[in-house]
PLY file of the C-alpha trace (Angstrom):
ply
format ascii 1.0
element vertex 441
property float x
property float y
property float z
element edge 440
property int vertex1
property int vertex2
end_header
-21.34 -19.14 10.86
-20.26 -22.78 11.12
-23.13 -24.05 8.97
-22.65 -21.40 6.27
-18.88 -21.97 6.21
-19.35 -25.73 5.93
-21.92 -25.30 3.16
-19.65 -22.93 1.21
-16.73 -25.36 1.41
-18.90 -28.33 0.44
-20.23 -26.46 -2.58
-16.75 -26.32 -4.10
-15.74 -29.80 -2.81
-12.83 -28.37 -0.83
-10.58 -30.81 1.01
-8.37 -28.05 2.42
-8.55 -24.32 2.91
-6.10 -21.44 2.61
-7.05 -19.20 5.53
-5.87 -15.69 4.72
-5.55 -12.88 7.20
-4.78 -9.67 5.29
-1.99 -7.67 6.88
-1.89 -3.83 7.00
0.05 -3.66 3.72
-2.60 -5.72 1.92
-0.64 -8.99 1.84
-2.58 -12.26 2.06
-0.99 -14.10 5.01
-1.73 -17.76 4.33
-2.23 -20.89 6.45
-3.28 -24.13 4.74
-5.53 -26.27 6.91
-7.98 -29.13 6.45
-11.62 -28.41 5.76
-12.62 -30.08 9.03
-10.31 -27.77 10.97
-11.63 -24.74 9.07
-15.19 -25.63 10.06
-14.07 -25.99 13.67
-12.31 -22.60 13.55
-15.47 -21.11 12.11
-17.11 -21.98 15.41
-14.31 -21.45 17.94
-12.41 -18.61 16.28
-9.06 -18.26 14.58
-6.23 -17.06 16.86
-3.47 -15.30 14.95
-0.25 -13.60 16.04
-0.55 -9.86 16.67
2.93 -9.22 15.25
1.35 -8.32 11.89
0.47 -4.96 13.43
3.83 -4.37 15.07
6.26 -4.85 12.20
6.82 -3.06 8.92
6.59 -4.23 5.32
10.10 -5.72 5.62
8.99 -7.65 8.76
11.13 -5.49 11.05
9.41 -5.09 14.42
9.00 -1.56 15.77
7.57 -2.57 19.13
8.82 -5.18 21.57
6.40 -7.59 23.14
5.31 -11.16 23.64
3.42 -11.04 20.33
0.52 -13.06 21.61
-2.24 -14.65 19.56
-5.32 -12.47 19.22
-8.84 -13.73 18.49
-9.93 -13.63 14.87
-12.93 -14.85 12.92
-13.47 -16.52 9.55
-15.83 -14.93 7.03
-17.87 -17.62 5.32
-19.04 -15.19 2.61
-15.45 -14.89 1.36
-14.97 -18.58 0.54
-13.76 -19.08 -3.03
-11.96 -21.79 -5.00
-8.18 -21.62 -4.74
-6.85 -21.15 -8.29
-3.62 -23.16 -8.20
-4.81 -26.57 -6.96
-7.88 -28.76 -7.27
-9.94 -29.38 -4.15
-8.65 -26.34 -2.30
-10.46 -23.19 -1.18
-9.51 -19.84 0.28
-11.26 -17.95 3.03
-10.55 -14.56 4.61
-10.22 -14.02 8.34
-9.62 -10.97 10.49
-9.01 -9.91 14.07
-12.02 -9.24 16.27
-12.65 -7.27 19.44
-10.66 -4.23 20.45
-7.55 -5.42 18.63
-9.56 -5.70 15.41
-10.33 -1.98 15.52
-6.97 -1.31 13.86
-7.72 -3.57 10.89
-8.10 -1.78 7.52
-10.59 -4.41 6.39
-12.69 -3.97 9.52
-12.61 -0.17 9.11
-13.80 -0.50 5.52
-16.51 -2.98 6.47
-17.78 -0.65 9.21
-18.11 2.23 6.73
-20.02 0.06 4.26
-22.33 -0.84 7.15
-22.67 2.86 7.99
-23.67 3.58 4.39
-26.31 0.85 4.69
-27.69 2.47 7.83
-28.01 5.70 5.82
-29.97 3.79 3.17
-27.17 3.22 0.64
-25.63 0.15 -0.96
-22.04 0.73 -2.02
-20.72 -0.42 -5.41
-17.10 0.00 -6.42
-14.35 -1.23 -8.69
-10.58 -0.86 -8.79
-8.32 -0.72 -11.81
-4.62 -1.47 -11.47
-1.61 -0.73 -13.61
1.46 -2.90 -13.08
4.83 -3.73 -14.62
6.01 -7.25 -15.37
9.72 -8.10 -15.31
11.55 -11.07 -16.76
13.02 -11.67 -13.33
12.61 -14.00 -10.37
13.06 -13.20 -6.66
16.52 -14.71 -6.91
17.56 -12.65 -9.95
16.17 -9.46 -8.40
18.41 -9.92 -5.38
21.40 -10.99 -7.45
21.09 -7.77 -9.48
20.51 -5.72 -6.32
17.24 -4.54 -7.91
19.12 -2.64 -10.62
19.34 -3.01 -14.42
16.33 -5.30 -14.47
15.03 -6.95 -17.63
11.52 -5.85 -18.55
9.05 -8.36 -19.93
7.70 -7.43 -23.40
10.26 -4.68 -23.91
8.76 -3.55 -27.19
5.35 -3.07 -25.64
3.23 -0.06 -26.58
-0.03 1.21 -25.09
-3.02 -0.94 -26.20
-0.56 -2.98 -28.24
-2.01 -5.72 -30.40
1.52 -7.08 -30.88
2.03 -7.67 -27.17
-1.39 -9.26 -26.84
-0.84 -11.46 -29.89
2.59 -12.61 -28.72
1.69 -13.18 -25.08
-2.03 -13.92 -25.33
-1.76 -17.28 -23.58
-0.11 -15.67 -20.56
-2.79 -12.98 -20.31
-5.57 -15.52 -20.82
-4.09 -17.56 -17.99
-4.21 -14.53 -15.71
-7.86 -14.01 -16.60
-8.65 -17.69 -15.93
-6.89 -17.49 -12.55
-9.10 -14.60 -11.52
-12.28 -16.22 -12.88
-11.61 -19.24 -10.68
-11.87 -16.93 -7.65
-14.94 -15.14 -8.98
-13.01 -12.00 -9.81
-14.19 -10.39 -13.04
-11.81 -8.41 -15.23
-13.46 -5.91 -17.55
-10.33 -6.04 -19.68
-6.61 -6.72 -19.72
-4.58 -4.43 -21.91
-1.09 -3.07 -22.31
-0.20 0.35 -20.92
2.55 2.92 -21.30
5.99 1.39 -20.87
7.84 -1.92 -21.35
5.97 -4.80 -19.77
3.23 -2.50 -18.49
-0.36 -3.73 -18.22
-3.67 -2.53 -16.83
-6.53 -4.61 -15.44
-9.84 -2.88 -14.63
-11.83 -5.11 -12.28
-15.58 -5.63 -12.63
-17.61 -3.60 -10.15
-19.07 -5.38 -7.15
-21.28 -4.67 -4.17
-20.02 -4.05 -0.65
-16.90 -5.84 0.58
-16.54 -8.02 -2.49
-14.91 -5.18 -4.42
-11.99 -4.44 -2.06
-11.63 -8.18 -1.38
-11.42 -8.76 -5.14
-8.82 -6.00 -5.45
-6.68 -7.40 -2.64
-6.87 -10.92 -4.04
-6.16 -9.71 -7.57
-2.87 -8.12 -6.56
-1.76 -11.03 -4.39
-2.67 -13.73 -6.88
-1.43 -11.79 -9.93
1.99 -11.65 -8.29
1.77 -15.36 -7.53
0.57 -16.17 -11.06
3.47 -14.38 -12.74
5.95 -15.87 -10.24
4.76 -19.32 -11.29
5.89 -18.31 -14.80
9.30 -17.08 -13.56
8.21 -13.47 -13.94
7.75 -10.66 -11.42
4.74 -8.34 -11.31
5.28 -5.00 -9.59
2.54 -2.75 -8.22
5.00 -0.11 -7.03
3.76 3.43 -7.52
6.89 4.74 -9.24
9.70 2.54 -10.50
11.82 5.12 -12.25
11.74 8.77 -13.33
11.87 7.43 -16.89
8.68 5.38 -16.47
5.11 6.43 -15.85
3.59 5.99 -12.42
1.26 3.08 -11.71
-2.26 4.00 -10.67
-4.90 2.18 -8.66
-7.96 4.24 -9.57
-11.17 3.52 -7.69
-14.73 3.91 -9.03
-17.52 4.35 -6.47
-21.30 4.68 -6.72
-24.24 4.08 -4.41
-27.84 2.92 -4.80
-30.86 3.24 -2.56
-32.76 0.29 -1.13
-34.88 0.08 -4.28
-31.76 -0.21 -6.41
-31.93 3.31 -7.84
-28.64 5.16 -8.45
-28.36 7.98 -5.92
-25.58 9.95 -7.64
-27.68 10.72 -10.73
-30.13 13.54 -11.36
-30.98 13.85 -15.08
-32.58 17.25 -14.45
-29.42 18.79 -13.00
-27.07 20.68 -15.31
-24.17 18.30 -14.62
-26.37 15.24 -14.12
-25.41 15.04 -10.43
-27.79 14.66 -7.54
-27.61 16.64 -4.32
-26.34 13.47 -2.62
-23.53 13.16 -5.15
-22.52 16.79 -4.72
-22.33 16.42 -0.95
-20.37 13.16 -1.32
-17.89 14.98 -3.56
-17.88 17.93 -1.16
-16.75 15.68 1.67
-14.03 14.14 -0.46
-12.69 17.50 -1.62
-12.69 18.93 1.90
-11.06 15.98 3.68
-8.80 14.45 1.02
-5.61 16.42 1.91
-5.75 15.49 5.60
-6.71 11.85 4.93
-4.24 11.27 2.08
-2.00 8.89 4.03
-4.81 6.33 4.03
-4.63 5.76 0.28
-0.97 6.79 -0.15
0.63 4.81 2.65
4.10 4.15 1.21
7.06 6.46 0.74
7.09 5.58 -2.94
3.48 6.67 -3.51
4.54 10.32 -3.19
7.02 9.96 -6.07
3.96 9.67 -8.33
1.97 12.52 -6.75
4.20 15.22 -8.23
3.79 17.64 -11.14
4.43 16.08 -14.53
3.62 12.50 -13.50
0.03 12.29 -14.80
-1.32 12.17 -11.25
-3.22 14.62 -9.02
-1.33 16.89 -6.64
-4.33 18.57 -5.01
-7.95 18.06 -4.05
-9.93 18.89 -7.21
-12.88 17.58 -9.17
-14.53 17.87 -12.55
-17.00 16.11 -14.81
-15.08 13.85 -17.20
-11.83 15.57 -16.22
-8.98 13.06 -16.08
-6.60 15.60 -14.54
-8.76 15.98 -11.42
-8.41 14.01 -8.20
-12.12 13.16 -8.43
-13.46 12.60 -11.91
-17.22 12.35 -12.34
-18.29 9.85 -15.01
-21.88 10.48 -16.09
-22.13 9.02 -19.61
-25.06 6.88 -18.48
-27.36 8.02 -15.67
-27.58 4.55 -14.12
-23.79 4.28 -14.00
-23.01 7.78 -12.72
-20.07 7.47 -10.39
-16.96 9.12 -9.00
-13.52 7.97 -10.04
-10.99 8.54 -7.27
-7.76 9.01 -9.25
-5.36 9.59 -6.36
-4.51 6.02 -5.25
-1.47 4.33 -6.74
-1.29 0.65 -7.61
0.40 0.04 -4.25
-2.63 1.29 -2.31
-4.35 -0.84 0.30
-7.78 -1.35 -1.33
-9.59 -1.39 2.00
-8.16 1.97 3.01
-8.64 3.59 -0.40
-12.33 2.71 -0.29
-12.53 3.65 3.40
-11.13 7.11 2.64
-13.59 7.61 -0.21
-16.59 6.40 1.79
-15.60 8.02 5.07
-15.13 11.43 3.48
-18.15 11.06 1.17
-20.57 10.01 3.89
-19.24 12.80 6.10
-20.04 15.20 3.28
-23.59 13.83 2.95
-24.27 14.02 6.69
-22.98 17.59 6.89
-24.36 18.70 3.51
-20.97 19.95 2.34
-21.13 21.76 -0.98
-18.04 21.29 -3.13
-16.38 24.15 -5.00
-17.35 24.42 -8.64
-16.15 21.52 -10.74
-13.80 22.41 -13.55
-12.55 21.15 -16.88
-9.21 22.94 -16.56
-5.93 21.08 -16.79
-5.17 20.62 -13.10
-1.81 19.06 -13.94
-0.66 22.49 -15.10
-2.35 24.48 -12.32
-0.79 25.73 -9.08
-2.88 24.39 -6.18
-3.96 26.51 -3.25
-2.59 25.87 0.22
-5.98 24.48 1.25
-6.20 21.91 -1.56
-2.53 20.93 -1.97
-1.59 17.39 -0.97
1.11 16.62 1.60
4.46 16.31 -0.15
5.63 13.08 1.49
4.54 10.31 3.83
5.90 12.09 6.89
3.82 15.19 6.25
0.76 13.10 5.39
1.06 11.09 8.61
1.32 14.31 10.63
-1.78 15.78 9.00
-3.74 12.58 9.61
-2.58 12.53 13.22
-3.86 16.08 13.76
-7.21 15.44 12.07
-10.07 15.34 14.56
-12.41 14.34 11.73
-10.25 11.32 10.91
-10.54 10.09 14.49
-14.28 10.66 14.37
-14.71 8.74 11.12
-12.20 5.88 11.47
-11.84 5.56 15.24
-9.17 6.50 17.71
-7.64 3.01 17.85
-7.14 2.78 14.12
-5.71 6.28 13.65
-3.29 5.93 16.58
-1.92 2.65 15.26
-1.89 3.65 11.59
-0.15 6.98 12.16
2.51 5.28 14.29
3.13 2.68 11.60
3.44 5.35 8.88
5.78 7.43 11.02
8.02 4.40 11.48
8.00 3.74 7.73
8.98 7.33 7.01
11.71 7.28 9.67
13.23 4.20 8.01
13.26 6.08 4.70
14.94 9.14 6.22
17.92 6.99 7.22
18.48 5.95 3.63
21.09 7.53 1.36
19.94 7.29 -2.26
21.95 6.82 -5.43
20.75 10.27 -6.53
22.38 11.86 -3.49
25.65 10.01 -4.05
25.84 10.99 -7.71
24.86 14.58 -7.00
27.09 15.34 -4.01
29.92 12.81 -3.69
33.22 14.39 -4.67
31.68 17.85 -5.06
30.56 19.06 -1.65
0 1
1 2
2 3
3 4
4 5
5 6
6 7
7 8
8 9
9 10
10 11
11 12
12 13
13 14
14 15
15 16
16 17
17 18
18 19
19 20
20 21
21 22
22 23
23 24
24 25
25 26
26 27
27 28
28 29
29 30
30 31
31 32
32 33
33 34
34 35
35 36
36 37
37 38
38 39
39 40
40 41
41 42
42 43
43 44
44 45
45 46
46 47
47 48
48 49
49 50
50 51
51 52
52 53
53 54
54 55
55 56
56 57
57 58
58 59
59 60
60 61
61 62
62 63
63 64
64 65
65 66
66 67
67 68
68 69
69 70
70 71
71 72
72 73
73 74
74 75
75 76
76 77
77 78
78 79
79 80
80 81
81 82
82 83
83 84
84 85
85 86
86 87
87 88
88 89
89 90
90 91
91 92
92 93
93 94
94 95
95 96
96 97
97 98
98 99
99 100
100 101
101 102
102 103
103 104
104 105
105 106
106 107
107 108
108 109
109 110
110 111
111 112
112 113
113 114
114 115
115 116
116 117
117 118
118 119
119 120
120 121
121 122
122 123
123 124
124 125
125 126
126 127
127 128
128 129
129 130
130 131
131 132
132 133
133 134
134 135
135 136
136 137
137 138
138 139
139 140
140 141
141 142
142 143
143 144
144 145
145 146
146 147
147 148
148 149
149 150
150 151
151 152
152 153
153 154
154 155
155 156
156 157
157 158
158 159
159 160
160 161
161 162
162 163
163 164
164 165
165 166
166 167
167 168
168 169
169 170
170 171
171 172
172 173
173 174
174 175
175 176
176 177
177 178
178 179
179 180
180 181
181 182
182 183
183 184
184 185
185 186
186 187
187 188
188 189
189 190
190 191
191 192
192 193
193 194
194 195
195 196
196 197
197 198
198 199
199 200
200 201
201 202
202 203
203 204
204 205
205 206
206 207
207 208
208 209
209 210
210 211
211 212
212 213
213 214
214 215
215 216
216 217
217 218
218 219
219 220
220 221
221 222
222 223
223 224
224 225
225 226
226 227
227 228
228 229
229 230
230 231
231 232
232 233
233 234
234 235
235 236
236 237
237 238
238 239
239 240
240 241
241 242
242 243
243 244
244 245
245 246
246 247
247 248
248 249
249 250
250 251
251 252
252 253
253 254
254 255
255 256
256 257
257 258
258 259
259 260
260 261
261 262
262 263
263 264
264 265
265 266
266 267
267 268
268 269
269 270
270 271
271 272
272 273
273 274
274 275
275 276
276 277
277 278
278 279
279 280
280 281
281 282
282 283
283 284
284 285
285 286
286 287
287 288
288 289
289 290
290 291
291 292
292 293
293 294
294 295
295 296
296 297
297 298
298 299
299 300
300 301
301 302
302 303
303 304
304 305
305 306
306 307
307 308
308 309
309 310
310 311
311 312
312 313
313 314
314 315
315 316
316 317
317 318
318 319
319 320
320 321
321 322
322 323
323 324
324 325
325 326
326 327
327 328
328 329
329 330
330 331
331 332
332 333
333 334
334 335
335 336
336 337
337 338
338 339
339 340
340 341
341 342
342 343
343 344
344 345
345 346
346 347
347 348
348 349
349 350
350 351
351 352
352 353
353 354
354 355
355 356
356 357
357 358
358 359
359 360
360 361
361 362
362 363
363 364
364 365
365 366
366 367
367 368
368 369
369 370
370 371
371 372
372 373
373 374
374 375
375 376
376 377
377 378
378 379
379 380
380 381
381 382
382 383
383 384
384 385
385 386
386 387
387 388
388 389
389 390
390 391
391 392
392 393
393 394
394 395
395 396
396 397
397 398
398 399
399 400
400 401
401 402
402 403
403 404
404 405
405 406
406 407
407 408
408 409
409 410
410 411
411 412
412 413
413 414
414 415
415 416
416 417
417 418
418 419
419 420
420 421
421 422
422 423
423 424
424 425
425 426
426 427
427 428
428 429
429 430
430 431
431 432
432 433
433 434
434 435
435 436
436 437
437 438
438 439
439 440
């Protein structure tokens, strides 16, 4: 590890390194150290405070303790140039040992390794929608997060005008990602003022969720450096569309052949693909909290919001939770359309892989795919998603399959963290409630 880490840092002439341990919410927690110290930590380990797993997204602790340092390791294969300064690199780290069993990244990495043991290489790609505001952290707080000024207020979907006017800004975002080896298939405007979408280039194994995590963190940093704010919230307002974080997944065998494709089948899908989909359809409702881990995510997963509300699938059906894309046999894949932009990429991919591999191992046949408009359909009790984070956490907690796939340690911690998040929400009195009831009841 030490030699490969040193070689990776020397290759990009790094004098210092941003060591990033990704917290449960997908935030890159950064320490800047010298290259010499990074190489030393590559050998001796990287102790980091356990508090990351005992506080919420607002850094409010929900368990008392000494908050000791836990052993962690650096991953030399994640070394990349840091985009905002010359001579600097970034490198991911994560907890090891028993404590590391609760890490979303470790859970995802274990499932990719499990796929490899079954003879499959995993390829995936995320695509994120996000809003940009003409606001800074200071102005957001001064306005109490209300009546915010949208960037590019006249924006329209796929707008040439927005691209022409703000091309330099978008080109700068693309250059920032290229510096880190993150490919963007496109950057284009989406529905709403200051709304954009960035589909990431597909990658093998852990590079894809790492790319997705880094994209969100460094996109926010990039726009902040321009006195703007990028938001990956699932739902900002009833008047605005929800923000998706769709995930495309395929697998290949050890010879590099796509395993989801069968040109002789009526729908072009192999038996392996059908079983993968079968596992997803069966387990999705009870595993939903993994990819919809915020209270806000469930404001998008409602009728009329252009998002799935139940476990469904169909070939080329954009209203389904799982859309099969089979235009080209070699690129046949599933598009998991449930995750919002606020999803933790490691857990979204872990859900997809965990359920899909479970389906393959148990030869689960999915129900018939459909081209119906699922947005307008009434889901069955078996396929309907949990209505909120509290219900989703309860279903995950009761899922024996979830504990089998993701491990007892991870599920126990994750469910507890989601229950705390939902309890914090239940204490809140919203503006809607005040306007609806105050002075009337």
